[in-house]
Structure formats: structure tokens, C-alpha cells
C-alpha positions as CSV (number, residue, x, y, z in Angstrom):
1,M,-26.8,-33.1,-0.1
2,L,-24.4,-33.2,-2.9
3,S,-25.0,-30.4,-5.4
4,P,-23.6,-29.5,-9.4
5,E,-21.4,-26.8,-7.7
6,Q,-19.7,-29.8,-5.4
7,I,-19.6,-32.1,-8.7
8,K,-17.6,-29.8,-10.9
9,K,-15.1,-29.1,-7.9
10,R,-14.3,-32.6,-8.1
11,A,-14.4,-33.1,-11.8
12,L,-11.8,-30.2,-11.6
13,N,-10.0,-32.1,-9.4
14,C,-9.7,-34.8,-11.6
15,Y,-9.0,-32.4,-15.0
16,E,-4.7,-33.7,-13.8
17,D,-5.4,-37.4,-14.3
18,F,-7.1,-37.1,-17.3
19,L,-5.3,-35.1,-19.5
20,R,-2.3,-37.7,-18.2
21,S,-4.9,-40.1,-19.7
22,L,-5.0,-38.7,-22.6
23,A,-1.4,-38.8,-23.2
24,A,-1.0,-41.9,-22.2
25,N,-3.6,-43.1,-24.7
26,E,-5.6,-44.4,-22.2
27,N,-9.3,-44.4,-20.8
28,I,-10.5,-43.9,-17.8
29,F,-14.3,-43.8,-18.2
30,P,-16.5,-44.2,-16.9
31,L,-15.3,-41.7,-14.7
32,S,-16.7,-42.2,-10.8
33,L,-16.7,-39.0,-8.5
34,F,-18.6,-40.1,-5.8
35,G,-19.5,-43.9,-5.1
36,G,-20.2,-44.6,-1.1
37,G,-19.0,-41.1,-0.1
38,L,-23.0,-39.5,-0.6
39,S,-24.1,-39.1,2.4
40,R,-27.6,-40.8,2.7
41,V,-30.8,-39.7,2.6
42,T,-32.6,-39.1,6.1
43,D,-34.9,-36.0,6.2
44,Y,-36.4,-36.0,2.3
45,T,-38.1,-32.7,3.5
46,K,-34.7,-31.2,3.3
47,A,-33.1,-33.1,0.9
48,R,-35.9,-32.5,-2.1
49,D,-35.1,-29.7,-3.4
50,D,-31.2,-30.7,-3.5
51,I,-32.2,-33.5,-5.0
52,I,-34.1,-32.2,-7.6
53,A,-31.4,-29.3,-8.3
54,L,-29.4,-32.4,-8.7
55,R,-31.3,-33.6,-11.4
56,D,-31.8,-31.2,-13.5
57,Q,-28.4,-30.1,-14.2
58,S,-27.3,-34.6,-14.8
59,K,-27.2,-35.9,-18.2
60,Q,-30.6,-37.6,-17.5
61,T,-32.1,-34.2,-18.0
62,R,-29.6,-32.1,-20.3
63,G,-28.3,-34.7,-22.4
64,F,-25.0,-34.1,-20.8
65,G,-23.1,-34.0,-18.1
66,Y,-22.7,-36.0,-14.8
67,S,-25.0,-39.8,-14.6
68,I,-26.9,-40.1,-11.5
69,E,-27.4,-44.2,-10.3
70,W,-30.7,-43.8,-7.8
71,K,-32.1,-46.4,-5.9
72,Q,-35.4,-46.6,-3.8
73,Q,-35.5,-45.9,-0.2
74,T,-38.7,-45.4,1.7
75,F,-39.6,-42.8,3.9
76,R,-42.3,-42.7,6.8
77,R,-44.4,-39.5,5.6
78,F,-42.8,-39.4,1.5
79,G,-43.2,-42.7,1.0
80,E,-40.6,-44.5,-1.6
81,Q,-38.6,-42.2,-3.4
82,Q,-35.4,-41.9,-5.7
83,V,-32.2,-41.2,-3.9
84,P,-29.1,-40.9,-5.3
85,I,-26.2,-42.9,-5.1
86,T,-23.3,-42.3,-7.2
87,V,-21.9,-39.7,-9.3
88,S,-19.8,-40.9,-12.3
89,F,-19.2,-39.3,-15.7
90,S,-20.1,-42.5,-18.4
91,T,-17.4,-41.1,-21.7
92,R,-15.2,-37.9,-22.0
93,E,-17.7,-35.7,-24.5
94,D,-20.0,-35.5,-21.0
95,Y,-17.0,-34.3,-18.5
96,T,-15.6,-32.4,-21.0
97,R,-18.6,-30.6,-22.1
98,F,-19.7,-30.4,-18.5
99,L,-16.4,-28.5,-17.6
100,G,-16.8,-26.1,-20.9
101,K,-13.2,-27.9,-21.9
102,C,-14.1,-29.5,-24.8
103,S,-12.0,-27.6,-27.1
104,E,-9.0,-27.6,-24.4
105,A,-8.9,-31.1,-24.4
106,R,-9.1,-31.4,-28.8
107,E,-5.9,-28.5,-28.2
108,F,-4.0,-30.6,-25.6
109,E,-4.1,-34.3,-27.8
110,Q,-2.8,-32.1,-30.7
111,D,-0.2,-30.0,-28.8
112,Q,0.9,-33.1,-27.3
113,K,1.5,-35.2,-30.7
114,L,3.0,-32.3,-32.1
115,V,5.6,-32.2,-28.8
116,V,6.2,-35.8,-28.5
117,H,6.2,-35.9,-32.6
118,A,9.5,-33.3,-32.8
119,F,11.1,-34.8,-28.7
120,P,9.9,-37.9,-27.7
121,E,11.8,-37.0,-24.9
122,L,9.2,-35.0,-23.4
123,G,6.8,-37.5,-23.5
124,E,7.6,-38.4,-19.6
125,W,7.7,-33.9,-18.6
126,I,4.2,-33.9,-21.0
127,L,2.8,-36.6,-18.0
128,R,4.4,-34.8,-15.8
129,N,3.1,-31.3,-16.4
130,P,0.4,-31.3,-18.1
131,L,-1.1,-28.2,-17.3
132,R,2.0,-27.1,-19.0
133,L,1.2,-27.9,-22.2
134,I,-2.0,-26.4,-21.8
135,E,-0.4,-23.2,-20.5
136,H,1.4,-22.2,-23.9
137,A,-1.4,-23.8,-25.9
138,G,-0.2,-22.0,-29.4
139,D,3.4,-21.6,-29.1
140,W,4.7,-25.2,-29.6
141,P,5.3,-24.8,-32.6
142,G,7.7,-21.8,-31.4
143,L,8.8,-23.3,-28.7
144,I,9.8,-26.5,-30.7
145,A,11.5,-24.6,-33.3
146,V,13.9,-22.7,-30.2
147,C,14.8,-26.0,-29.2
148,A,15.5,-27.4,-32.0
149,H,18.1,-24.7,-33.0
150,L,19.7,-25.0,-30.0
151,R,19.8,-28.9,-30.2
152,Q,21.5,-28.7,-33.7
153,H,23.5,-25.4,-33.4
154,G,24.5,-25.1,-29.5
155,R,24.8,-22.3,-27.1
156,P,23.9,-19.6,-29.7
157,N,26.1,-16.2,-28.6
158,C,23.4,-14.2,-28.9
159,Y,21.2,-11.9,-27.6
160,L,17.7,-13.4,-26.7
161,R,15.8,-11.2,-30.0
162,E,18.4,-12.2,-32.5
163,L,18.2,-16.2,-32.3
164,P,17.7,-16.7,-36.3
165,V,14.0,-18.5,-35.7
166,D,10.6,-18.0,-37.2
167,V,9.2,-16.1,-33.7
168,D,8.5,-12.8,-32.3
169,T,11.6,-11.0,-31.1
170,K,9.9,-11.3,-27.4
171,F,8.9,-14.8,-27.9
172,I,11.9,-16.3,-25.8
173,E,11.9,-13.7,-23.2
174,R,8.1,-14.5,-22.7
175,K,8.7,-18.1,-22.6
176,R,12.1,-18.2,-20.2
177,G,10.3,-20.3,-17.4
178,V,8.9,-23.2,-20.3
179,L,11.9,-23.2,-22.0
180,G,13.7,-24.0,-18.7
181,E,12.5,-26.2,-18.1
182,I,12.4,-28.1,-21.7
183,L,15.6,-27.3,-22.8
184,P,18.0,-29.4,-20.4
185,I,15.9,-32.0,-21.6
186,V,16.1,-31.8,-25.3
187,A,19.1,-29.7,-25.6
188,S,21.6,-30.7,-22.5
189,D,24.5,-30.1,-24.3
190,C,24.1,-26.6,-24.2
191,V,23.2,-26.4,-20.7
192,D,25.2,-24.0,-17.8
193,A,23.6,-25.8,-14.7
194,N,25.7,-23.3,-12.4
195,A,25.3,-20.7,-14.0
196,S,22.3,-18.1,-12.7
197,T,20.3,-16.5,-15.6
198,F,18.3,-18.2,-18.0
199,E,20.7,-15.6,-20.5
200,A,23.4,-17.6,-19.3
201,R,22.7,-20.7,-18.8
202,F,21.8,-21.6,-22.2
203,G,24.0,-19.8,-23.7
204,F,22.8,-16.6,-25.2
205,R,24.5,-13.0,-24.5
206,E,23.2,-11.1,-22.2
207,K,23.1,-7.2,-21.3
208,Q,25.8,-6.0,-20.0
209,P,25.5,-3.3,-16.9
210,L,27.6,-0.3,-17.5
211,I,30.3,0.5,-14.8
212,R,30.9,4.4,-13.9
213,I,34.5,5.5,-14.0
214,R,36.2,8.7,-13.6
215,A,39.8,9.8,-13.7
216,L,40.8,12.5,-10.6
217,D,43.7,12.7,-12.3
218,P,43.6,13.9,-15.4
219,D,47.0,13.0,-16.2
220,L,45.5,9.8,-16.5
221,V,43.7,10.3,-19.8
222,G,44.8,10.9,-23.6
223,P,45.7,8.4,-26.4
224,S,47.9,6.1,-24.0
225,G,45.6,6.5,-21.5
226,L,41.5,6.9,-21.0
227,P,39.2,8.1,-23.5
228,F,37.6,10.7,-21.3
229,T,37.8,12.0,-18.0
230,D,34.2,10.9,-16.9
231,F,32.7,8.0,-19.0
232,A,30.6,4.1,-18.5
233,I,31.6,1.3,-20.5
234,P,29.6,-2.4,-20.3
235,L,30.6,-4.9,-17.5
236,D,32.7,-7.4,-20.0
237,E,35.1,-4.4,-21.2
238,A,35.5,-3.3,-17.6
239,S,36.7,-6.4,-16.8
240,R,39.7,-5.9,-19.6
241,I,40.5,-2.2,-19.3
242,R,44.3,-1.1,-18.4
243,I,44.5,1.7,-16.3
244,A,47.5,3.1,-15.2
245,A,46.2,4.5,-11.9
246,R,48.5,3.8,-8.4
247,N,45.1,4.0,-6.4
248,I,40.9,3.4,-6.6
249,L,38.3,4.3,-4.4
250,V,35.1,3.7,-4.1
251,V,32.0,5.9,-3.8
252,E,28.4,5.1,-3.8
253,N,26.8,8.1,-4.3
254,E,26.7,9.7,-7.5
255,T,27.1,13.1,-6.8
256,T,30.0,13.1,-4.7
257,F,31.6,11.2,-7.4
258,L,31.3,13.8,-9.7
259,T,32.1,16.2,-6.9
260,L,35.3,14.4,-6.1
261,P,38.6,17.0,-6.0
262,S,41.4,16.0,-8.6
263,I,44.1,13.2,-6.8
264,V,47.2,12.4,-8.7
265,G,47.1,8.7,-9.5
266,A,43.9,8.5,-8.6
267,L,41.2,6.6,-10.6
268,A,37.1,6.5,-9.7
269,L,34.3,3.7,-9.8
270,L,30.4,4.1,-8.8
271,G,29.6,1.4,-6.3
272,A,26.0,3.3,-6.1
273,G,22.9,0.2,-5.6
274,D,25.0,-3.2,-6.1
275,A,27.5,-1.9,-8.6
276,V,30.3,-3.3,-6.0
277,S,28.5,-6.5,-6.6
278,L,29.7,-6.5,-10.2
279,F,33.5,-5.0,-9.7
280,R,34.5,-9.1,-8.7
281,Q,34.6,-9.9,-12.3
282,M,37.4,-6.9,-12.8
283,A,40.3,-9.2,-11.6
284,W,42.2,-6.4,-12.7
285,L,41.5,-4.4,-8.8
286,K,43.9,-6.2,-7.3
287,Q,46.6,-5.3,-8.2
288,F,45.6,-1.4,-7.0
289,R,45.2,0.0,-4.3
290,I,41.5,0.5,-3.1
291,F,39.4,2.1,-0.7
292,Y,35.5,2.7,-0.4
293,W,34.0,6.0,1.1
294,G,30.3,4.9,1.5
295,D,27.2,6.1,3.7
296,M,27.3,5.1,7.5
297,D,24.4,2.5,7.2
298,T,23.6,-1.1,6.7
299,H,24.0,-0.8,2.9
300,G,27.3,1.4,3.0
301,F,28.5,-1.2,5.3
302,A,27.6,-4.0,3.6
303,A,29.0,-3.2,0.4
304,L,32.3,-2.1,2.2
305,S,32.4,-5.9,3.2
306,L,31.3,-7.6,-0.3
307,L,34.4,-5.2,-1.5
308,R,36.8,-6.6,1.0
309,K,35.2,-10.1,0.3
310,Y,36.6,-10.0,-3.1
311,Y,39.7,-7.5,-2.5
312,A,41.0,-8.4,1.1
313,Q,43.2,-5.0,0.5
314,T,40.2,-2.6,0.9
315,E,40.0,0.1,3.5
316,S,37.4,2.5,4.0
317,L,37.7,6.0,4.3
318,M,35.6,8.6,5.8
319,M,33.0,5.5,7.7
320,D,35.2,5.9,11.3
321,I,33.8,7.6,14.9
322,E,35.9,10.9,13.9
323,T,33.6,11.6,11.1
324,Y,30.7,10.6,12.4
325,E,31.1,12.4,15.4
326,Q,32.6,15.4,13.0
327,F,29.2,15.7,11.7
328,R,26.2,14.0,14.1
329,R,24.3,17.1,13.4
330,F,23.7,15.6,10.3
331,T,22.9,12.2,11.3
332,K,19.1,10.3,9.9
333,R,16.6,7.6,11.8
334,A,17.5,4.3,10.1
335,A,15.7,1.3,9.8
336,P,16.8,-2.1,11.9
337,Y,19.6,-3.4,10.4
338,R,18.7,-6.9,9.3
339,A,22.0,-9.2,8.2
340,N,21.8,-11.4,5.7
341,C,25.5,-12.6,5.4
342,E,28.2,-12.2,7.8
343,L,30.6,-8.9,7.6
344,V,34.1,-8.7,7.4
345,L,34.9,-5.3,8.8
346,A,37.9,-4.0,10.7
347,D,37.6,-3.4,15.2
348,A,36.8,0.0,14.9
349,E,34.6,-0.3,11.9
350,S,32.5,-3.0,13.5
351,S,32.9,-0.9,16.4
352,L,31.0,2.1,14.8
353,F,28.3,-0.1,12.7
354,K,28.1,-1.8,16.6
355,M,26.9,1.8,17.9
356,L,24.7,3.2,14.5
357,E,22.5,0.5,15.3
358,T,22.4,0.7,19.2
359,E,21.2,4.7,18.3
360,G,19.3,3.5,15.0
361,K,20.9,6.6,13.3
362,L,22.7,6.6,9.6
363,L,24.9,9.6,7.9
364,E,24.8,9.8,5.0
365,Q,28.6,11.0,2.4
366,E,26.9,13.7,0.7
367,R,26.4,15.2,4.3
368,I,29.9,15.3,5.2
369,S,31.8,18.9,3.7
370,L,33.7,18.8,0.7
371,S,36.5,20.7,2.1
372,Y,36.2,17.8,4.8
373,A,36.1,14.5,3.0
374,E,38.9,17.1,0.2
375,R,41.9,16.7,2.6
376,K,40.9,13.0,3.9
377,L,40.5,12.0,0.5
378,Q,44.3,14.1,0.0
379,A,45.6,12.8,3.7
380,A,44.6,9.1,2.4
381,L,45.6,8.8,-1.6
382,L,48.2,10.8,-1.7
383,P,50.9,9.0,0.5
384,C,50.2,5.8,-1.0
385,L,51.4,7.1,-4.8
386,A,53.7,3.7,-6.1
387,E,54.8,2.8,-9.4
388,A,52.1,2.9,-11.9
389,V,50.7,-0.6,-12.3
390,M,49.3,-1.3,-15.4
391,P,47.4,-4.6,-15.6
392,P,48.1,-7.3,-18.0
């Protein structure tokens, strides 16, 4: 037999359609939930308590909620009894009070009128996404203000917290999701459809990652060169920096980066974490010979491959079988490699990578002795000296 809990579940399933009817100014009442779907009562003994519970929670008893249509049915032991055949809500008030959503429904109507008055073109969006309007109840004046500013002034070229709109400074950060849905509708001129972040998509400034740079040649530092021996600058500045180096060395480990020896004409970049992916924006690297030295593991070879995709001239250092065998005793167990993309490796590099996969091992670059590393670095970089290049 049908229970009040089942009725509530069915009523909630209709709630989104109910909100759409409010937005469209349509009347869907009386709203029938169970018509012919009510099971036929064949055993009144088993159904009696359920029928009583159903009646006790109905509008007939409580004064609001669902209404029941009854029919007379004759049972051999109990004679003629009333059994339910349909359940419905006669009015909006019955429906929303039963669900405890009277205030929510009124607020939905107010917000819908507010939004459509400001931006009529959002009417269709609300019909498709009525629950989104409720999710952001109370925030629509602020959302409208942000949308209006971008529609009037275009891409703002400021940080999210700097937008001159009367909302708290973290408002836009919290509301990225819904703004990402409605801004393309109301301020389409601000949209860069190819951008991958909210900020880039709508013309806000982004927090710039820092690029760590170290001059391995003291002569690169001075009034007409680099400002410091070791420093970090925002990516947008790193993409424009002028460097009179001859060779670029990218290393993965920070301690290794700090202990690199002095090398004439050489500059080191820290490629820790995902930093290598940022180097794509530093187009001036195309003019230099680039060396990459990372761990002999999944991440190290993936970073080498990625850097080589950006700059085909990239060469690996100490990521070879000779170095591996020299320091094999310091290897560790490695997790199985899961390919995200095809690696761009030379034959020797690929052979070593496959061997590491087979053995389930890795060798971290900081396990390689400083004396061995210095000999290899000097041997690789010093013969490569050429005329200094000053990128434009």
C-alpha cells in the first residue's frame, strides 16, 4: 500500500517541473501523483494500517497537503470499506506546505522576476535550470551586478577581487560556476571560448606562477644582465626576459638546482612539479640549446618529452643507461607507468624507460653524486659554447 513517504518522494520528483511552471506563469494544479498507479487492495487486513496512516497525513485530516479520492470496496470479512484510488495536490499551497517549500517557492519567484527584468535573455536558462536559481538564492543582486559590469565595460583586465562592483571580494571566486553559465548569454563579447580557466575566459587577470631562474655563470649577472644570481619572477615577465646565456639547463629537483656547479654561459631553470608545462610560453627558449636533467622515472621522462614537444632541440642529461648502471644501487621501487600521452624519446632514452618499467625501478637525480654530475655537466655544456644570444 502507498505510504506518505512514497507520496513525498513522488512530489519531490515533480518539484523541478513545478518551478518551471512558476517561471512560465502556468498553473499545473490540481497535480495528480498517483492515479491508476495505486495498487488494488485485495487484503484489507494487511492494508488497513497503511490506509489509516495515509488518511492521517492527508489534507482531509491536517488541513493541507495531498487529497485522496476514495472508493467503496466490499470485502468478505469487513464488508464495505473506503480504499484510496487517486492522490493529488489541489493547490500550490497544499503542495508547497507539504514539502516545506513555501518560502523557497516565493523566493524563487522573486529571484526569477529580478533576473528576467535585468536580463530577459536568461528566461530560457531559468526554464532549463530552475534549481540553479534556488542554489544561488540571495546572491542574484550581486550576480546581476557582475554581469551588468562586464556587459557594459567588456573584459575587465583586473583580478577577480578588484572588480568595482558592490559585492564582497571573494564573491566572484565563489560564484565562478554559475557566472560561467550566464555570462556567455548576457555578456558574450567578453568570452574567449578557447580559454581553459575562468579568468582567461572572461578577461580577468590571473595569479602568475613563478619561474625560478639561476645564473650558473656569474658574468650573466650585472647592470646589463640578470638582476640576481638566483631569483623567481612571474611567468608573464619570464616570457619577456632578455638573457645573454648560451645554454639552458632545466633540472627537476630543487636541491639539485641549488647545488649546480658554475658553468660558463649557462642558465638553470627549475622544472619541479608541472613547471615544465609553463615553459611553452617562454618562446625565447627556441634560440638556445636546451638540456633537461630529471629523475629516471615516469615523471622525469614525461617532463623531458613535454619539453621536447615545445622545443625540439632539447637534449637529456644523465638520463641514460651509463648513469643508471653507475648508481643502480640507489634505485627505488616505482609504481607502474600509466601513459597519458605518447612520449617523445630518443631510442636510447626509450630503451632505458622500458627497462625501468620492466624492473619496476626509478632513480632520483639527487642520488647521483655531485662530482659525477659536475663532470657530465661540464662535458656536455662547455663544448657547446657559441656566441651569446640576446632574444628580442
